[in-house]
N, C-alpha and C positions, 0 to 999 in steps of 0.2 A: 566899646563894641566894634568889631570889625565891620567894614562896609558890607561884605557878603552876608554877614549875619543879620544886618539891618534889613536887607532886601528879602531875606528868608522870612523875617517877621512880617514884612509887608505882604509877601505872598500868602502867608497864613491868614492874615487879616482879610485879604481880598477873597480868599476861599470862603471864609465865614460870611462876609458881606454878600457875595454873589449867591451863595446857598440860601441865605435869608431872603434875598430878593425873589429867588425862584419859588420858595415855599410860600411867601406872602402873596405873590401873584396867583399861585395855585389855589390857596385858601379863599382869596377874594373872588376869584372866578367861580368857584363852587358855591360860595355863599350867595352871590348875586345871580347865579345861573347864567354866567357869561360864557359863550363858546370859545372865546379866545383866552387861553390860560397864560400865555407868555412865560411858562415855567421853565423854559430853556434859555431865556435871555441872559441870566447870570452865568450859565455854563458857557455860552458863546463868548461872553466878554472875558471871563478868566482864561479861557483857552486862547483867545487872541492875545492877551497880555502875558500870560504865564506859560503857555505851551501845553503839551499833551497831558502830563501827569496831573498838574493842578486842575485842568479841565475835567479829567476823568474822576478825580476825587470829588469835585463839586457835583458832578452828575450823579454819582452814587449816593453822596450824602443827601442831596435833594430828594431823591426817590425814597430813601430810607425814612427821612423825616415825614414826607408826605404820606407814607404808608401807615403812619399812626392814625391819621384821620380817614385815609382811603386805602384799604389793604391792597387793592389792585395796583397801586402806584409802583410797588417794588418790582412788578413783572415787566414794567416798561423801562427798567434801568438800562438795558442794552441799547435802546433807542437813544436815550440821553447821552450814553457813552459814545456812540457812533457820531452824534452831532458834535461832541467835544473833539473827537479825532479830526473830523472834517474842518472844524474851526481852527484848530491848532495848525493843521497843514496849510490852510488858507493864509494864516499870519506868517508862518515860517517861510513860505515861498513868496511873500509880499504881493499876493494877488490883489489885495485891496487897492493897489495904486491905479488899477484900471476899473472904470465904472462898469464896463461890460462883465467883468469878473464877479462883481457884487451880485448882479442878476443871476449869473450861473451858480454862485454860492447859495443864494436863496433857493434856487430850483433844485440843487443837489439835496439840500437838507429837507426840502418839502417832499420830494419824491421818496427818499429813503424813509423819513418819518411817517409819511402817509401810507406807503406800502406796508411797512412793518406794523404800523398801527392797525391797519385793517386785518392783517394776518393774526396779530395777537388778540384782537377783539373777537375774531371768529373762533380762535382756539380757546379763549378763556370764557367767553360769554355766548358764543354761537350766533351773535348778532352785533351790530354796531353799538358802541358804548352809550351813545347819546340817543335818547328816545326820539328827539326831533329829527335826527339824521335818519333813523330807521323809518319813522313815519313818512318823511319826505321821499325817501328812496322807494318805499312801498307804494306811495301814491304815483310816483313817476313810472314805476315798473308795471303798474296795472295788472298785478297778479303773476307776472313772469318772474320766476325765481332767479334765473340767471341775470336778467336785467336788474333785479333788485340789488344784487351784489355789485354789479357794474356801477349803478347809480350811487350806491353807498360808498364805493371806493372813490368815485368822482367827487362826491360831496366832502368826504374826509380830506381829499387832496386840496380842495378849494379852501377849506377851513385851515388846513395846515399851511397853505401858501400865505394866507393872510396872517396867521399867527406867527409863523417863522419869519415872514418878511418884516413884520413890525419888530420882532425880537432882534433880527440882524441889524436893521436900520438904527435902532436905539443903541445896541451894543457897539456898533461902529462909530456912532456919534460920541459915545463916552470914550471909546478907545482913542479916537482922534484928539479928544480934549486932554487926555493924560499926557504929561510932559514926556519927551523922548527919553530923557535920562532915567526916569522912573520906569518906563516900559522896558528899556534895556536892562536895567538893574534887576527887575522882577524876572524877565525872561532868562537872564544869566545866573539867577540865584542858585540854580542847581549845581553849577560847576564847583568842583573841589580843587580848582586851579584857575589861572587866568584863562578866560574863555578863548576857545579856538575859533578861527574863521570857518566859513562854510567849506572852503577848499581844504583846509587842514583837517577838519572833521571827516570830510569825504575820503581823504587820503588814508586816514587811520581805519575808517570803516572798510575801505576796499582792501586794505592789507589784511584785516581780520577775516574777510570773505575767503581768502586763500589759505586760512588756517583751519585744519580739520579739528573739530571738537573745541572750538574757541571757548574761552571762559564765559562769555556772555551766553552762549548756547547752553553750556553746562548748568549755570545758575538758573537761567530762565526755565530750562527743561526740568530741573529739579523742582522748582516752585510749582510749575504747571502739573507735574506728575503727582506731587504731594496733594495739591488742591483737587486734582481729578480723582485720585484714589480715595481721598477722604470724602469727597462729594458722592462718588458712586457707592462707597461702602455705607455712608449715612443714608443715602436714598434707598438702597436695597433693604437695609435693616428696617428703616422707617416704613417703607412700603409694606413689607411683610407684617410688621407690627400693626400698621393701620388696617391692612386687609383682614388680618386675623381678628383684630379687635372689633372691626366693623361687622365682620361676619358673625362673631359671637353675639354682638348686640342685636343683629338681625334675628338670630336664633332665639334669643331671649324675648324679642319683640313678638314673634309669631307664637311662641309658647305662652307668653303672658296674655296675648290677645285671645287665644283659644280658651285658656283657663277662665278668663274674664267672661267670655260669652257662655261657656258651659255653666258657670255659676249664676248667670243672669237670665237664662231662658228656660221656660217650661215646655216640654215636648208633648203635652197632653193632646193638643189639637193638630199635631203634625200629620196624623193619618188622614184627618178630614181635609187638610190642605191638598194632600196628594190626590185624594178622591175627587175633589172639586176640579182639579186640573184646569184652573182658570189662567187667563193671560195676566201676567204680573201687573202691568200698568192699569188693568181694568178691574183687578180683584178688589172687592169692597169689604173684605173681612177686616174688621177693625184691629183685632189682635195680630193678624198677619202683617198688616201695614205698620203696626207699632214696632214689631220685631224687625221688619225690613228697614224702617227708618233708623232704628237703633244700630243695626249693622252698618248702614251707610254712613252714619255719623262717626262710628269707630274708624272706618276706612279713611274718611276724610281727615280725621284727627292724626292719622299716621300715614303721611304721603308715601313712605317707603313700601307700604303694603301694596302688592300688585293685585291680589284677590283675597276676598273673605267670603266664605260660603258655607252652607249646611246641606249635606247630601244624605240620602237614604241609600245604604249599601245592601244590595241583594246578590243572589247567586249569579244572576245573568248580567246585571249592569248596575249603574249608579243613577239615582234620580234626584234632580235638583229640587230642593225645597226653598232655599234662599240663595241668592248669589248677587254680590254687589257689582258684578260686571255690567257695564253700560248696555251692551247688547241684550243681556238677559233682562235688564230692567225695562228696556224699550220693546223688545220683541219676544222675550221668553215666556214660557208657561211653567206654572208650578207643577212639578212632577216630570219635567222634561228629562228624557232619557239621555244618559251619557255612557258610552261604551268604556270599558276599562282601558286605560292607557297602559302600554307595556311596562312602564316604570312602576305601576302599582300592583301588578299581578303577584309579585312575591309577598305582598302584604295582604292579599285577599283573604286568606284564612283568618288572620288576626282581626281584620275588619269585620268579617261575618260573625266573629265571636264577641265583638264589642270590646276588644282589648285596646289598651292605650298604645298608640304608635310613637308618640313623642315627635322629636324634630328629625327630619331626614332631608337628604339632598336628592332632588328629583330632576332627572333629565328626561323631559317629556316632549311631545310634539309641540307644546306651547312655549317651550323654552326651558332654561335651567333655573330651578327654584330651590330656595330653602323653605321647606314646608313643615308645618306642625298639624297633626291630626289628633283630635281628642274626641272621644265618644260623649254624647249627651246622656243624661240620666232620666229615668222615668220617675213617676211620683213616689215609687217605693225605694228610690235610690239605687236602682240597678242600671247597669250600662245598657245602652240600646245600640242599634246599628245606624242611628243617626250620628253623623260625624261633623264637627266643626273643622273646617280647613282654613288655614291662613298661609298665603304664599308671598315670598319676597323674591324678586329677580336677583339672581347672582350677578347678572350683568350690571346691575346698579353699582355693585362694589367694584367690579372690573372697570367700569366707566369712571368711578370715583378715583380709583388708583391711577387710571390713565390721565385724568385731569390733574391729579396731584403731580404726576411725572412731568407733564407739560409745564406746570408752574415751576417745578424744581429746575427744569432745563432753562426756562426764561430767566429765573433768578441767577442761576449759575453762569449763564452766558455773560451777563453784565459783570459779575465778580471775576469771571475768568479773564475778561479783557483787563480788568483792574489789576489782577495778579500778573498777567502778561506784561502790562505797562510798567508795573513796579519792578519786575525782573529786568526789563530793558533799562529802565531809569536807574535802578540801583547799580547794575553792572556797568552801564555806560559811564556814569559819572564817578563811580568809586573805583573802577578797575580798568575798563577798556580805554577811556580817554587818557587817564594818568599814565598807565603802562604804555599805551601806544605813543604818547608824547615823549615819554622817556626813551622808548626804543628808537623813535625817529631822531631825537636829539643826539643820542649816543651814536647812531649810525652816521649822522652828519659830522660829529666830532671825530670819529675814527677815519672818515674819508678825508678829513682836512689836517691830518697829522703832519703832512709835509708842507703845509702852508700856515705859518704862524699867525698871520693876520686873520685868515678865515677861521682858524682854530679858536682864537680869542672871541670872535664874533659868535661862533656856535656855542661856546661856553656861556656867554652872556645870554643867549637865547634859552639855554637850559635853565639858567638862574631865574629868568623872567617867567618861567612856567608857574612858579610859586605853588607847587602841589601841596594841598593841605587836607589830606584825607584822614589825618589823626590816627593812622595805623601804621603797619609795617611798610606800606608803600611810601608813605611820607618819610619814614626813617631811611628807606633805600634811596629816595630822592635826595635827601640832605647829604647822605654819604657820597652819592655820585657827584653832587655839586662840589663837595670838599675835595673829592678825588680829582675831578677834572680841573679844578682851580689849581691844585698842587701840580698836576701834570702839566698844565699850561706854563706855570712858572718854571718847572724843570725843562720843558721843551724850549722855553725862551732862553734859558741859560745854555742849554745844549746847542741851540741854533747859533747863539753868539759865539760859542766855542768852535762850532763847525765852520762858521764864516771866517773866524780867525785862522783856522787850519787851512781853509780853502785859499785865503789870501796868501798864507805862508807857502802853500803848495804852488800857487800860481807864480808867486815871487821867485821861488826856488827854480821852477822850470824856466822862467824868463831869464834868470841869472845863468843857468846852464846854457840856454840858447845864446846868450850874449857871449859866454866864454867860447862856445863853438864858433860864433861869428868872428870873435877876436882872433881865433887861430886861423881864420881864413877858410873854414870849412864851408860856410854859407853865410850870406848876408843876414842882417837883422830883419830886413824887409821880407826876405824869403820866408822866415818863420812866421812873420805876421800874416803874409798871404796864405801860407799853409793852414794856419789856424782859422782864418776867415773862410777858406775853401771847405775845410772840414765841417765847420758850423753850417755853412750853406747846404752842403750835400746831405748832412744828417736831417735837416729840416725838410728838404725836398723828398727824401726817401720816406719820411714819416707822413708827409702830406699826401703822397701817392699811395700810401698803404703798403709799401714794400717793407718786408722784414718787421712787421708790426710787433710780433712777439718779442723781438730783440730790442727795439728802439724805445726803451723806457727813459724817463727823464734822467735817472741816475746814470744809465749807460751813456747817453748822449753827453752828459756833463763830463764823465770820465774820459771819453774819447777826445772831446774838444780840448779839455784841460791838458792832457798829456801828449797831444799831437806834436808839439815842437821837439819831443824827445825821440822821434822816429829814427833819426840818423845818429843817435848818441854813440853808437858803436864805432863811428869814424874816429873817435878820440884815440882809439888803440891802433889806428892805421898810420904808418910813417908819413910824415909831412911830405917827404920826397915823392911818394906815390900820389898823395892827394893833390899836390901842386904841380905835378909833372905836366909839361906841355907836350902835346902829341899823343900818339897811341901807346897804350901800356903793353908791356910784354905779357905773354901768357901767364908767367909766374906772378907778375905784378897784379894782373887782373884777378887771379885766384886769391891773392892777399887782400885785395879790395873787397871781394865778395865776403871775406871773413868778418866784415863790419856788422853783418846781421847777427852772427853768433856772438860777437863781442857785445853787441847791444843787449842780447838776451841775458848774458852773464851779469852785466852791469846792473840791469834792472831787477833780475832775480835776487841778487844780493841786497838790493835796496828793499825789495818786497819782504824778504826774510828778516831784515833789520827793523823795518817800520811795520809793525803788525796792523793789519786792517786797512792798509792803504790800497784799496782795490783799484783805484784809478791807474796805478802803476802797472796793473796786469794788462790793461789795454795798451799802455805804452810799450810793454814788453812784446805784445802781439804785433804791434805796428813795426817796432824795431826789428823783429825777427823775420816777419813774413811779408814785408811790403815789396819784396822782389819775387814773390811766388806768382805764377801765371794761372789763369783760369783753366788752361788746357793741361796743366800739370808739368810743364817744361821749365818752371822757374827754380829758384833756389831759396833757402838752403835744403829743404826737405822734399821738394817736388810735389807739394800739395796741389789739389785741383778743386775747381768748383767751389761750392759752399763749405767745403772742408776748411778752406782758408778762412781765418777769422774775418768778420765783416769789416772791422776797423782797418785791417791790413789791406783788404780789397779796395776800400775807399782811398787809403793813402797811396796805393799803387797808381791809381788814376791821377791823383794830384801830383805826386812826385814826377811822373813822366811828363805831365803837362808843364811843370816847372822847368824840367830839363829842356823841353822844346822851345819854350818862350823866353828863356833867359840865357845869358852867355854860359855855355857849357862845353868843356873839352875843346876850347879854341874854335868852337863852331858858332856861326852867327845865329842868333835867335830867329825863329820863324814867327809869322803872324798868328794871332789867336785863331782866326778863321781856319788857317791851314792846320794848326795843332788840333782843332776840333775834328777836322776831317780824318786826320791820322788816328785819333782816338776811336772814332767810329769804325774805322777799318780794322782796328785791333779788338773791338768788342766781340766777346765770345771765344777769343783765342788767348790774348794776353790778359784781358780785363773782364770783370763782371759786367755783363750787358746792362743790367739795371743801373749800376753805378755810372757807366758811361752815358746812359740815357739821361739821368737826372743832371749830370754835369754839363753835357753838351746842349741840352734844351734850356739850361739856365745861362746861356751865353751872355745875356745882358748883365746879369749879376756878376758873372766871372770878370767881364771887362771892367765893371765898376770897382771890384776888389783889386784887380790888376793895376788899375790907374791910381788907386788910392795909396797903395803901399809900394813906392819906388824910391830908389836911392836919391838923396837930394843932389 
């Protein structure tokens, strides 16, 4: 079994153990009527050890199991889930290292659990869950309703502080006792690759924030949408079914009640009751009181019944014979007159005829009811205008549906967070981190293609990811590992060949420079100095940010390597002219100027012969244009400004400096300081001002090069 699989098993076992601890604590607390449940202790512990998702699973599992014994437990799932989230964050950010943070941790959990606990208890029960809390708060409030809820909230907070404080302390004690390797293994068991550091994870997450419609958002959004739609659809259908079913049961109840009363009561004495017109609570008629008690017992047996009564219907009004209403029982009179409510006027004719009304919906001044009206019968079996009425508030069913909806929302909120956490967990460890790691590694590899050592290091980092998602991503990872390994080997071979070519090129250029020196065109040390000056100027230009778009590593290498060939065209100039003492004639001077064109032809032939040798292109530029001037008065083409290739502008400064500081044309060399002054004077006319600037301001480096390369 792989190591990661072992820790996944450990995580699963920890979830079972922690859930069992929670459930056991809850059952024991209820069995012994202890106010401290400690039923989140296991949730806190697993969240500290395993992180968000195991903590949420434990929270949900605990409340589901506890709901078997106590149905209300499932409604508090969201509180347990939030405690798991806070605990996992506490562990992830290593806040447990400071004792003050532990106190804040307890306080955070207490306030959230206490506040939500009060809200949920009021929503579900209309009062605190525990009677002793309600009784104590009522005693402290002394009849003030607002103070009652304030004291109830305070008492629940105190209980939660003690409960959660003990839970946190025990959980932290166990957490500290667990070996570090085991905690790390369980915490990292979710990874489908070698775990990333916090900074690496943050880098990948920040990259994903800049991606519109990232995969994580799509998957999580899809799960949430499906869960939400299914929940809403189920709730709407279920609410409609429950409401209609309950309403139908209510209609059956009032109809059955009226039928039962009709079949149980004799109306023979009703006229006498009305004539007596006695106060109900003082009426001593035995038969009347028997019927009245009978009706009261029926109403008490069916709490959903709002009213149960018997009225005499006449043309002008209704007269109460019996009514289970408390006010009627205490203060009413038999035969008390009741005016017709507007809702009954349309049934008046039927009522006066003693016809059956059945079940109707009534919207009266007393409220909205489901009402059944049935006429009573006389001794001959004929209907009378005495009617039994039974009412049920429609609001009872509306309130029932509302309570049901609240419960659905509370249940859904906990599972919603679970689905959300699963979406983030699943996408993060199966897609976001593996793909993000691949993207980051491949980006590093692509950026290091010019550096063989760094390339090999980055390929090894890619291989160390060890992605094991067991799907197409892992196949892609394996393919990329093979591809990059092969590419590295090919790059190593190509680099070896390139280095050999570079050595060959450098050797060839040095050989040509030696041949030119052997012909007396220039000394070997001259070419060494030129090469060093070129390298120095290129680095200075780049350091100052001049011509940054031009000065790539490849360009600088090509210019430096081919610099000694800048005067190769002199090979075609007669030695008599090259070695002549004294001033050249105009004709000889023109012939000498031709060395630039000669150099161009020589190097262009070489370029066409040796395909891909780009470094010779800069050699051609220097050979052709190193006598051009910034103001356009140079030769061979009279180019000006930045139209002149940069390599040629650099070489123009160096070549002139060499002419001034070494024996040239039988003239004595001048000092470096004086040569620098002359170069500054010609900046902007003969030479590129930036090239003159970097050369003259690096005087110390120039002197060092000048002193290093001298004839023995």
